[in-house]
C-alpha positions, 0 to 999 in steps of 0.5 A, a space after each residue: 879536900 879529902 883523900 879517898 881510896 878506890 877500893 878493890 882497884 889495882 893494876 892487875 884489875 885492868 892490865 891493858 892500861 899503860 903503866 906510864 903516863 903518856 903526855 901526848 894522850 893525857 895532857 888535854 884531860 881535866 886534872 880530876 880525870 887524870 888523877 883518877 886514871 893514875 889511881 886506877 893504874 897504881 892502885 893508890 889514892 887520888 885527891 878529889 873534892 869532898 862533893 864527889 862520891 866514892 868510886 866502886 868499880 863494877 865486878 869484872 868477869 875473868 874472861 872479860 879481863 883476859 879479853 880486854 875491853 869490849 869492842 863495838 861489833 859491826 852489824 849488817 851484811 855486804 850488799 849491792 842492792 842499794 838505792 843509787 843517786 844517778 839513773 838513766 831512764 824515765 821519772 816513773 822508774 826512779 820515783 818508787 825508789 825515792 818514796 821507798 827510801 824517804 817516805 814510810 808506807 801509809 804516809 799521806 802524800 800530796 802531789 800538787 802538780 799531778 798532771 797525768 800522774 806519770 810519777 806514780 805509774 810504778 808505785 804499788 796502789 794503796 801503799 800511800 794515801 795520795 792526794 792528786 791536784 793541779 791547775 786542771 783540778 782547780 788547785 794552785 800549788 801556791 794555795 793548797 786546801 790543806 790545814 797546817 802541818 797535816 801532810 807527811 810528804 809533798 811532791 812538787 813538779 812545776 813548769 821549769 821552762 821559762 818559756 811558759 812565763 811569757 806575756 804573749 800567748 804566741 810566744 809560749 813554750 809547749 807548742 806542737 808535740 809539747 802542747 800536752 805539757 803546756 796544757 797540764 802545767 800552764 793555764 795557757 794564758 799569758 803572764 800578766 804584766 806587773 811592774 817589778 814582777 820577776 821575768 823569764 827564769 826568775 819567774 820560774 824560780 819565784 813559782 818554786 819558792 812560793 810553792 815551797 813556802 806553801 808546802 812547808 805550811 802543810 807539812 808536819 815537822 820532818 815531813 818530806 818535800 820532793 821537788 823535780 827541777 832542771 837547770 836551764 839557759 835563760 837569756 844566754 845565761 846558765 842558771 843552775 836551778 837545783 843550786 838556787 833552790 837548795 840555797 833558797 829553801 835552806 833559808 826557809 827551814 828546809 834541809 836538803 837530805 838527798 839528790 837524785 840525777 835522772 838522765 834521759 836515755 835518748 839524745 835530744 834533737 835540736 830543730 834549729 841549731 846555729 852555734 852551740 854555746 852551752 852543753 844541752 841539758 839531758 838530765 834533771 833532778 829530784 831534790 829531797 827536802 826535810 822540813 826542820 822543826 823550828 824548836 830543834 833546827 839542828 835535828 834532821 831526823 824525826 825523834 823515835 816514837 816512845 815504846 808503849 809501856 
């Protein structure tokens, strides 16, 4: 051990340092750090290992000494113009805000359940490169025609009604005024019976999970997956679809970054109500997932691009 004097450091240099040791504040400090603080306060000596270099403080302006240590300055302005998580209205009114917050302009976005493009009605044309596909175009969201890691974002809005997964076409949901919905989100055929295959709500969940796995394949690291879903009561049991998806996707390498609640502005009409057992669902969700980088699974933000030299 050698004795080293810290040149030019006296108690007058840093007048805001306490003159006495406070046990509660410094008891957890490593001994070399505590000795260094003691030397700075007293202007004396500190014993350090021979491998440690001599410490020389940076010159301090008189104005800085008088003002004390520099404090972090808060930036930004007060505003109420922020994106909110809950909205009363239609999907097309909410969707542009979701894109603006989570998908940079110019991004390549695949809407793999396009339907009639209702989500995009209020998104300015040309802001994104949109790839529109669905069953009517011959593309299944579980088998996309894109290379691995090519897309910046994927939009997924599959049928979240278990009634579209029936073994008899006469029992399919989406009849009458909902026929257009069934035509776009279902091929209109009965679900083929397969021993052990998921049924009812589990069939809906299976579709989401398989489509999510395919979206993960085509997304780049830190790409965005936007999922529309709604909770439902199936076989008289409450199924919280948004919770099931968040938990299931987390196990496959997605991070749920955000959640939006969309409440329909009008009240639903029940055609044949006998006795109500559960609250009628008049809200749905947009879930925003980020594909994590397998090499850095704890990094939830994409690294900043280096500045050109």
